[in-house]
C-alpha positions as CSV (number, residue, x, y, z in Angstrom):
1,M,-31.8,-43.6,178.0
2,H,-30.6,-47.2,178.7
3,G,-33.1,-50.0,178.0
4,Q,-35.4,-48.0,175.6
5,N,-35.7,-48.7,171.9
6,K,-33.7,-46.3,169.8
7,L,-35.2,-44.8,166.7
8,D,-33.6,-46.3,163.6
9,V,-33.3,-43.4,161.2
10,N,-32.8,-45.8,158.3
11,K,-36.1,-47.6,158.8
12,I,-39.1,-46.5,156.8
13,G,-42.6,-47.1,158.0
14,P,-44.4,-47.5,161.4
15,P,-42.9,-49.5,164.3
16,D,-43.2,-53.3,164.3
17,G,-46.6,-54.6,165.0
18,Q,-48.5,-51.4,164.1
19,P,-50.7,-51.1,161.0
20,V,-49.7,-49.0,158.1
21,P,-51.7,-45.9,158.1
22,E,-53.7,-45.2,154.9
23,V,-52.7,-42.1,153.1
24,D,-55.2,-40.4,150.8
25,E,-53.8,-39.8,147.3
26,P,-54.2,-36.3,146.0
27,M,-57.2,-35.8,143.8
28,Q,-56.3,-35.7,140.1
29,P,-58.1,-33.1,138.0
30,N,-60.8,-34.8,135.9
31,T,-59.7,-33.5,132.5
32,P,-61.0,-35.4,129.5
33,Q,-58.4,-36.6,127.0
34,Q,-58.1,-34.6,123.9
35,Q,-59.3,-36.6,120.9
36,P,-57.9,-35.7,117.5
37,P,-60.5,-34.3,115.2
38,P,-62.0,-36.5,112.4
39,E,-60.2,-34.4,109.8
40,A,-56.8,-35.2,111.4
41,E,-57.6,-39.0,111.5
42,A,-58.7,-38.9,107.9
43,L,-55.5,-37.1,106.8
44,S,-53.3,-39.6,108.8
45,R,-55.1,-42.5,107.1
46,Q,-54.6,-40.9,103.6
47,L,-50.9,-40.2,104.2
48,G,-50.5,-43.8,105.3
49,Q,-51.9,-45.0,102.0
50,L,-49.7,-42.6,100.1
51,T,-46.6,-43.8,101.8
52,E,-47.4,-47.5,101.4
53,T,-48.8,-47.6,97.8
54,G,-48.2,-44.3,96.2
55,S,-52.0,-43.8,95.9
56,V,-54.6,-42.2,98.1
57,T,-58.4,-42.2,98.4
58,T,-59.7,-38.7,99.4
59,D,-63.2,-37.9,100.7
60,N,-62.7,-34.2,101.4
61,G,-64.4,-32.9,98.3
62,H,-67.7,-33.4,96.6
63,Y,-67.1,-37.0,95.9
64,V,-64.8,-39.8,97.0
65,I,-62.0,-40.2,94.4
66,H,-58.9,-42.3,94.2
67,T,-55.6,-40.8,93.0
68,L,-53.1,-43.2,91.4
69,T,-49.6,-42.2,90.5
70,I,-47.6,-43.8,87.6
71,I,-44.0,-42.6,88.0
72,G,-40.5,-43.5,87.0
73,Q,-40.1,-46.7,85.0
74,I,-42.9,-49.2,84.6
75,E,-41.6,-52.5,85.9
76,G,-42.8,-55.6,84.1
77,H,-41.7,-59.2,84.2
78,Y,-38.2,-58.4,85.3
79,I,-37.2,-56.6,88.5
80,L,-35.3,-53.4,87.8
81,P,-32.2,-52.3,89.8
82,A,-32.9,-50.8,93.3
83,N,-31.7,-47.3,92.2
84,N,-34.6,-47.0,89.7
85,K,-37.8,-45.3,90.5
86,T,-40.4,-47.8,89.4
87,T,-44.2,-48.5,89.2
88,K,-44.9,-52.2,89.6
89,Y,-47.8,-53.3,87.5
90,E,-48.6,-56.2,89.8
91,H,-49.4,-53.6,92.5
92,L,-51.6,-51.5,90.2
93,I,-53.7,-54.3,88.7
94,P,-55.5,-55.3,92.0
95,Q,-55.9,-51.6,92.9
96,L,-57.7,-50.9,89.6
97,V,-60.0,-53.9,90.1
98,A,-60.7,-52.8,93.7
99,I,-61.4,-49.2,92.6
100,D,-63.9,-50.3,89.9
101,E,-65.7,-52.6,92.3
102,S,-65.8,-50.2,95.2
103,P,-69.3,-48.7,95.9
104,I,-67.7,-45.8,97.7
105,I,-65.1,-44.6,95.2
106,K,-66.8,-42.6,92.5
107,G,-63.9,-41.7,90.2
108,L,-60.2,-42.2,89.4
109,L,-57.5,-39.6,88.9
110,I,-54.3,-40.8,87.3
111,I,-51.2,-38.7,87.5
112,L,-48.3,-39.6,85.2
113,N,-44.6,-38.7,85.2
114,T,-43.0,-41.7,83.6
115,V,-40.2,-42.5,81.2
116,G,-42.0,-45.6,80.0
117,G,-40.9,-49.2,80.6
118,D,-42.1,-52.7,79.9
119,I,-44.5,-52.6,76.9
120,E,-46.7,-55.5,77.8
121,A,-47.1,-54.4,81.4
122,G,-47.9,-50.9,80.3
123,L,-50.4,-52.1,77.7
124,A,-52.0,-54.3,80.4
125,L,-52.5,-51.4,82.7
126,A,-53.8,-49.2,79.9
127,E,-56.4,-51.8,78.8
128,L,-57.6,-52.1,82.4
129,I,-58.0,-48.3,82.8
130,A,-59.7,-48.0,79.4
131,G,-62.2,-50.8,80.4
132,M,-63.2,-49.3,83.7
133,R,-66.8,-48.4,84.3
134,K,-66.2,-45.4,86.5
135,P,-65.1,-41.9,85.3
136,T,-61.4,-41.7,84.8
137,V,-59.2,-38.6,84.2
138,S,-55.4,-38.6,83.5
139,L,-53.0,-35.7,84.0
140,V,-49.5,-35.8,82.5
141,L,-46.9,-33.8,84.6
142,G,-43.3,-33.6,83.6
143,G,-43.4,-36.4,81.0
144,G,-45.5,-39.2,79.7
145,H,-43.0,-41.0,77.4
146,S,-43.0,-44.2,75.4
147,I,-45.5,-46.7,76.8
148,G,-46.7,-43.8,79.1
149,V,-48.5,-42.5,76.0
150,P,-51.1,-45.3,75.9
151,L,-51.5,-45.0,79.7
152,A,-52.3,-41.3,79.4
153,V,-54.9,-41.7,76.7
154,A,-56.5,-44.7,78.3
155,A,-58.5,-42.5,80.7
156,K,-61.9,-41.2,79.5
157,H,-60.5,-37.6,79.5
158,S,-56.9,-36.6,79.5
159,F,-55.0,-33.5,80.5
160,I,-51.4,-32.4,80.1
161,A,-49.5,-29.6,81.8
162,P,-48.2,-26.9,79.4
163,T,-44.6,-27.7,80.4
164,A,-44.9,-31.5,80.1
165,T,-43.7,-33.5,77.1
166,M,-44.5,-36.8,75.5
167,T,-41.9,-38.8,73.6
168,L,-43.2,-41.0,70.7
169,H,-40.8,-43.6,69.4
170,P,-41.0,-47.1,67.8
171,V,-40.8,-50.3,69.8
172,R,-37.3,-51.3,71.0
173,M,-35.8,-54.3,72.8
174,S,-32.9,-54.7,75.2
175,G,-30.8,-57.8,75.6
176,L,-30.3,-60.7,73.2
177,M,-32.1,-60.6,69.9
178,L,-31.9,-62.7,66.8
179,G,-31.3,-60.8,63.6
180,V,-33.9,-62.7,61.6
181,P,-37.0,-61.4,59.7
182,Q,-39.3,-63.0,62.3
183,A,-37.9,-60.7,65.0
184,F,-38.6,-57.5,62.9
185,S,-42.0,-58.8,62.0
186,Y,-42.8,-59.2,65.8
187,F,-41.7,-55.6,66.4
188,Q,-44.0,-54.4,63.6
189,R,-47.0,-56.3,65.1
190,M,-46.2,-54.9,68.5
191,Q,-46.0,-51.4,67.2
192,E,-49.4,-51.9,65.4
193,R,-50.9,-52.9,68.7
194,I,-49.8,-49.7,70.3
195,N,-50.8,-47.6,67.3
196,G,-54.3,-49.1,67.4
197,F,-54.8,-48.6,71.1
198,V,-53.7,-44.9,70.9
199,A,-56.0,-44.3,67.9
200,D,-58.9,-46.0,69.6
201,N,-58.6,-43.9,72.8
202,S,-57.6,-40.5,71.3
203,K,-58.3,-38.3,68.3
204,M,-55.0,-39.2,66.6
205,K,-55.1,-41.5,63.5
206,P,-52.8,-44.6,63.7
207,E,-51.0,-43.4,60.5
208,R,-50.2,-40.1,62.1
209,Y,-49.0,-41.8,65.3
210,S,-46.7,-44.1,63.3
211,E,-45.4,-41.1,61.3
212,L,-44.4,-39.3,64.4
213,C,-42.7,-42.4,65.8
214,M,-40.6,-42.7,62.7
215,K,-39.4,-39.1,62.4
216,T,-35.6,-38.8,62.1
217,D,-35.1,-35.0,62.5
218,E,-36.0,-34.4,66.1
219,L,-34.1,-36.7,68.4
220,V,-30.3,-36.8,68.2
221,L,-29.6,-40.4,69.2
222,D,-33.0,-42.0,68.4
223,I,-35.9,-41.7,66.0
224,G,-39.3,-40.3,67.1
225,S,-40.9,-37.1,68.2
226,V,-41.2,-35.1,71.4
227,L,-44.5,-33.3,71.8
228,N,-45.0,-30.5,74.4
229,G,-48.3,-29.8,76.0
230,D,-49.7,-27.5,73.2
231,R,-48.6,-29.8,70.4
232,A,-50.0,-33.0,72.1
233,V,-53.4,-31.3,72.3
234,S,-53.2,-29.9,68.7
235,E,-52.2,-33.3,67.4
236,G,-55.3,-34.9,69.0
237,L,-53.3,-37.1,71.4
238,I,-54.5,-35.4,74.6
239,N,-57.8,-33.7,75.2
240,E,-56.9,-30.5,77.0
241,L,-54.2,-28.5,78.6
242,G,-54.7,-28.3,82.3
243,S,-53.4,-28.7,85.9
244,L,-54.5,-30.4,89.0
245,S,-57.5,-28.2,89.7
246,T,-58.9,-28.5,86.2
247,A,-58.4,-32.3,86.2
248,I,-60.3,-32.7,89.5
249,N,-63.1,-30.4,88.4
250,K,-63.5,-32.4,85.2
251,L,-63.6,-35.6,87.2
252,Y,-66.3,-34.2,89.5
253,S,-68.4,-33.2,86.5
254,M,-68.0,-36.6,85.0
255,I,-69.0,-38.2,88.3
256,E,-72.1,-36.0,88.5
257,E,-73.2,-36.9,85.0
258,D,-72.6,-40.6,85.8
259,E,-74.7,-40.3,89.0
260,N,-77.5,-38.5,87.2
261,M,-77.6,-41.2,84.5
262,R,-77.8,-43.8,87.1
263,V,-80.7,-42.1,88.9
264,Q,-82.6,-41.7,85.5
265,T,-82.0,-45.4,84.8
266,Q,-83.4,-46.5,88.1
267,H,-86.6,-44.4,87.5
């Protein structure tokens, strides 16, 4: 029809000058959001710790315990190549202090699979572990070689897996060294420090430890001894053969004894 407004099919909405009608939105079902259970949140937090630091604090058992791993090569004053698995002692030192000062953490489980590394860094960590007030248990899996030996015996109670081994050998040094009597005297004093620490924290005599380090009929390209799990226990270096469950059970029993003594002291 001529003179009337034609409907614009491309235009969306009401004609000009008219209000926009209100359209009721469809009702959404009132369903509460699913919250993850506390166990899942705790597990996520623990896995985050494990990824960032290689350690984890667990509170799923009888007591809250902290598990610390010492793996690969112990890195000391010099940064090792990127393709080496390392344990950095500057990361472990503040962790050990925090664990000993924490009112929540009741015990420390140390799991070792290390080839050794920097002597002074390893001894520093071993001294810290040996001086902790809280119950400590170590478990050697795979290997606890070289400076890993003092770290294994530094705990108040030590375990080793039957298939694990421990290599005992004298102090060595890489890089430039002066061939003078003073250098060899320094090596001897360093070895005596290690012998004394191992003897003070295990049932092995320092003379026996030194004797095993100087054996020449076991290693092809070096001097020293390789002790498997049974022999490490029979020599008095490690307390017991065991696995993860036995180490955790022992730590729980030590924590319980520690808690009972604390209660008796307060009364």
